[in-house]
N, C-alpha and C positions, 0 to 999 in steps of 0.2 A: 032879360036879355040883353037891354039897350044899356044897362050898367056894366055889362062883362065887356060890351064892344070898347064902350069907353075906357074902362081900364086897360086892355090891351093895347090900345090906343097910346095911352099915356106910359105903359113900360114900353114899346117900341120907342118914342121919343126919348126917353131918358135913355135906352141902350144906343142911340143913336148920337147923341151928346156924350155918352162915358167914351166912346170909341175913338173920338179924336183925343181926347184927354189922356189914352192910354198909350196912343201911338206918341204923342208928345212926349211922354214919361219916357217911351223907350229910347226916341232920338236923343233925349237929354241923357241919359245911359250911357248910348254910344259915344258922344262927345265927350262924357268926362272921362274916358279912357286916355292916358298919358300916351306920350309919343314912345316914351320906354315900355310901356305895357304891350304899345304894337310891334316893337321891334322884339320883346321878348318871345310874344306869341308868334312872331314869325321865326324866330332862330330855333325856338323848339320844335315847330314844323318841320324845318328844315333838317334839324338835327336827328329827329325820330324817323326820319326816310332812310338817313345817312348809316345808321347804326344799325340798319336791316341788312346793309351791304357789307358790314364789317363782322358779323356775328359769328358767323362760320367760318372766318378766314385764319383763325389759327393765330392771330398775332401774340406775341410774347413779349410786351414792353415792360418797362419800368412803371407803377403807378403813375408816378410823380409826372413822367413824361407825357403819357397817355394823356392824363388830364389836362396838362398844360396846352397839349396840341389841339384838344379838342376846344377848348378855351380861347386859344388866340383864332380858330377857324370859326367860332360864334363872332368874335370881332369884325372879322370879314364879312360874315353873313348880314349882320346887323350894321354894319357901316354903310354897305351898298344900299338897304334897305331903308335905312334912315335918310338918303339923299332923295328919295321919292315923297318924303314927307314935310316938305320945304320948311325944315328945321331953322330957328334962330340961331343955333349953336354950331360949333363944328361937328359935323355927322360921325367922325372918327373918334371924336371926344365921346360924345353922344352914344356910341357903341357900347364904349367902354363904361360909360355909367350904366347904361341897361344891363351890361352883363353884372355889374354889380347889385342892382335889384333882382336878377335872376339867382345869383348865389344866395343872396337874403333869404328868397324865399324858400330855396331848398335845405335851408337850417342854419348855414351859416351867419355867424356874429356879422353886427355891421362892422365893426372894428376890423375883424377878421378879412371881410370882403375887401375893405378898403385897402388893405395890405396887400390883398391877393391881386388886385387891380393894378396898385403901383408898380408889383412886380413883372405882371404881365403886359403892361406900357412899356417897361425896360427891354422885357424880351421879345417884344412885336416887332423891331426893327434889328438890322444889323449894324455895324460898326460904321458902314457908308451913311447908314440913314434909310436906306430901302426897307420895305415891309418885308418879314419873312416869308416863308414859303406857305406857313399854314394861312396867317390872314389873306396874304394874295389871292391863295385858292378859294377861302371861302368868299372873299368880296366876288371874286368871278362865277361862282357855283349856282347851278340852277338845280331845280327839285329833280330828286332820284338820279343825279348825274353819277354818282358813284364817285366825287370829288375827294370826300374824306378818305376811302380807301387808299386812293392814289397818293396822299400823302403819305399814310402809314407804309404803304410799299418801298418808299424812298429810303426810309429807316428800316426796312425788316434785316439789314445785315450790318446793321451798325451796332457793334458791340456795347458802345459807352450808354446805350440806353435799353438795353435789354434787360428781360425780367430775370434773367439766370444772373446776371451781373448784380441784379438790385436784391435778389435772394442772397448770393454771397456775401454781399456787404453786410446784410440785415444778421446774417449768422455770427460772422466775425464780430459784429459790433456788442451782440449778446453773450458772447463767449467772453469779450475781453470786460464787459462790465459786470457780467455777474461771476466769472470766474475770479476775475481781480477784486470785486468785493468780498467775495466767499473766501478767499485767500488772505486777505487784509484781516478779515474778522477772526480767521482761526489765530493767526500770528499774534494779533492783538490780545486775544484771550489767552494765548499759550505764556506770552511773555507777564502778563498781569496774574496769573495764577501761578507761575512757578519762579518767576523772579520779581516778587512784590517789591523790590527795593529799585527797580527801575524808576526813572523820571517820567513825567508826562511826553515829553518830549522824545525820550527814548522808545517810549512804546508807540507812538504816533509813526516813528522813524522806522520800525520793526513793521508795520502795518503797510506803509507805503513802499517798501522794499518787497515783501512778500508779494503786493500787487503786483508791481512793476515786472516780478520774475512769470507771471501770467501774461500780463497785458504785452509787453515789448516781443516776447518769442510770437504771439499769435498775430500781432502786428506785420511782424516780418513777414512768417509763414502766408499771410496773405497778401502780401506785396509780391512776394515770390510766385504763388498761385496764379494772381491776377497776369504778370507779365508772361508765363507759361501758357496759360488757359484762354484769358480774355485780350491779352494785349495784341493790338493790329496794327498795321501801316497807318500813318495818318491819312487816308486817303479818304476823308468823311465829307458827309454832306451836311453835319451836323448844325453849323450855323444858319442855314436856310430853313430851320425849323419853323 
């Protein structure tokens, strides 16, 4: 019986010794989280709450515009949060670097992420040097304040960033490339088979001419449709993006 009591006493002391060691490891792990990680976690939390508000809004924006707006919004969110972390670097630049970290984690290559950050840094300010709407609203945002939806509401009637125009552009581009390429191939094949004495330059010229017969009319029709269907008076709020 005494042997069991001594054994239990030793186990109790060992557990008391192990407890503070585990706690110190946990603290060390917490301290090892970089300020970029902290800003990314905050940005992801804010964005998740904001996306719930726009989920059923029925927005129809061009994917590049939607993505750029969200990224600029996150720059503002992480900029303000970084100011509370006693950073040794500029909080705005720190926010851009935190966004680069976020992009890499979501699967973008480091090279492409760096190019994206350079583009966003350029787009984050207007010509007079002030911050764009998305950055400003992101900086001022609070949890569950519906601020991201407010940004998109500003551009709901802006045709230049609409999904309809984006789809129209993509369809026209496919028609020009596929149609032009197919026509050029047929022309080159025809000249090669039926006019075998033609020089290489003549064959190439025939292909380019045939492609132009498809590309140029398609382009002109596209411009005409754009002016009739999409063109609006320049009362635009787009520079505030």
